[in-house]
Legacy VTK file of the C-alpha trace (Angstrom):
# vtk DataFile Version 3.0
C-alpha trace
ASCII
DATASET POLYDATA
POINTS 113 float
0.243 -0.198 0.099
0.870 3.373 -0.327
-0.077 6.500 1.490
1.149 9.815 0.485
0.672 13.963 1.911
2.636 15.966 -0.157
2.585 19.703 0.569
4.409 22.598 -2.048
3.988 26.404 -1.338
7.121 28.443 -2.779
5.120 31.316 -2.008
2.172 32.698 -0.126
0.355 32.884 -3.546
1.143 29.366 -4.798
0.636 26.041 -3.342
-0.208 22.304 -3.339
-1.554 20.357 -1.134
-1.991 16.447 -2.148
-3.750 13.388 -0.343
-3.642 9.637 -1.599
-4.098 6.261 -1.375
-2.845 3.661 -3.235
-0.699 0.331 -4.384
2.269 0.131 -5.906
3.946 -3.052 -7.787
7.716 -4.026 -8.755
9.244 -6.540 -11.006
13.151 -6.988 -10.342
15.312 -7.818 -13.304
18.003 -9.266 -10.590
16.941 -11.443 -7.530
16.008 -9.315 -4.221
18.357 -12.169 -2.592
19.799 -11.635 0.929
23.385 -9.616 0.733
22.173 -8.393 -2.525
23.902 -4.611 -3.107
22.227 -3.587 -6.124
18.562 -4.374 -7.262
17.125 -3.089 -10.424
13.865 -3.738 -12.659
10.226 -2.052 -13.333
7.234 -0.579 -11.711
3.906 1.385 -11.102
1.734 2.626 -9.068
-1.807 4.164 -8.795
-2.900 6.675 -6.131
-6.531 7.781 -5.682
-6.037 11.611 -4.823
-7.619 14.350 -3.559
-5.459 18.001 -4.867
-6.035 21.988 -3.835
-4.001 23.744 -5.705
-3.392 27.619 -5.151
-2.332 29.726 -8.342
-1.985 33.294 -8.116
-4.231 33.288 -5.085
-7.271 31.424 -6.787
-7.649 27.697 -5.243
-8.904 24.816 -7.554
-10.105 21.485 -5.305
-10.150 17.990 -7.554
-10.016 14.487 -6.850
-9.012 11.588 -9.468
-6.486 9.157 -10.400
-2.421 9.368 -10.123
-0.405 6.578 -12.293
3.197 6.591 -12.513
5.696 3.427 -14.462
9.008 3.079 -15.057
12.355 2.241 -13.994
14.054 1.866 -10.760
17.407 0.761 -9.017
17.800 -0.015 -4.936
20.911 0.047 -3.350
21.232 -2.089 -0.040
23.462 -0.139 2.224
25.877 -2.575 3.811
24.279 -5.551 2.543
21.005 -4.902 5.098
16.991 -4.813 4.727
17.242 -1.145 4.323
18.343 0.569 0.647
18.656 3.892 -1.211
15.675 3.628 -3.953
15.842 5.842 -7.362
12.821 5.923 -9.752
12.648 7.655 -13.152
8.829 7.726 -14.357
6.430 8.751 -16.638
3.151 9.941 -14.411
-0.302 10.806 -15.655
-2.914 12.565 -13.289
-6.626 12.126 -14.694
-8.370 14.388 -12.319
-12.254 15.982 -12.565
-11.122 19.062 -13.460
-7.282 18.852 -15.452
-5.021 16.255 -16.620
-1.194 16.104 -15.912
1.543 14.503 -17.399
4.428 14.923 -17.396
8.236 12.604 -15.763
8.640 12.193 -11.939
11.918 11.321 -10.285
11.806 10.324 -6.999
15.058 8.896 -4.120
14.203 7.779 -0.658
14.541 5.038 1.564
12.758 1.747 1.590
13.124 -0.776 4.325
11.980 -4.365 4.368
10.713 -5.906 7.287
LINES 1 114
113 0 1 2 3 4 5 6 7 8 9 10 11 12 13 14 15 16 17 18 19 20 21 22 23 24 25 26 27 28 29 30 31 32 33 34 35 36 37 38 39 40 41 42 43 44 45 46 47 48 49 50 51 52 53 54 55 56 57 58 59 60 61 62 63 64 65 66 67 68 69 70 71 72 73 74 75 76 77 78 79 80 81 82 83 84 85 86 87 88 89 90 91 92 93 94 95 96 97 98 99 100 101 102 103 104 105 106 107 108 109 110 111 112
């Protein structure tokens, strides 16, 4: 499962708040075996999201579906269960009031338990 809260506010007249929940999948091109250092492959995710966007002081609220798909790379730190993860995805947002498309680059920490 995925849960996300995103808030971006470059200044007081422009901001974006996203709340979403969904699921993801990964397809590893190399085995993700204990002791592996590098794992890469393809994956994707889908979220149902509620978005509030404020541009030039005018707010618009909408809801819809966010879809992402692309490639990932995981580097496991010290052969542990924790990895640095990098994703490069194609993003499509299908919302009530607008549609968005673009490339999405992500970096984060992933832990297996």
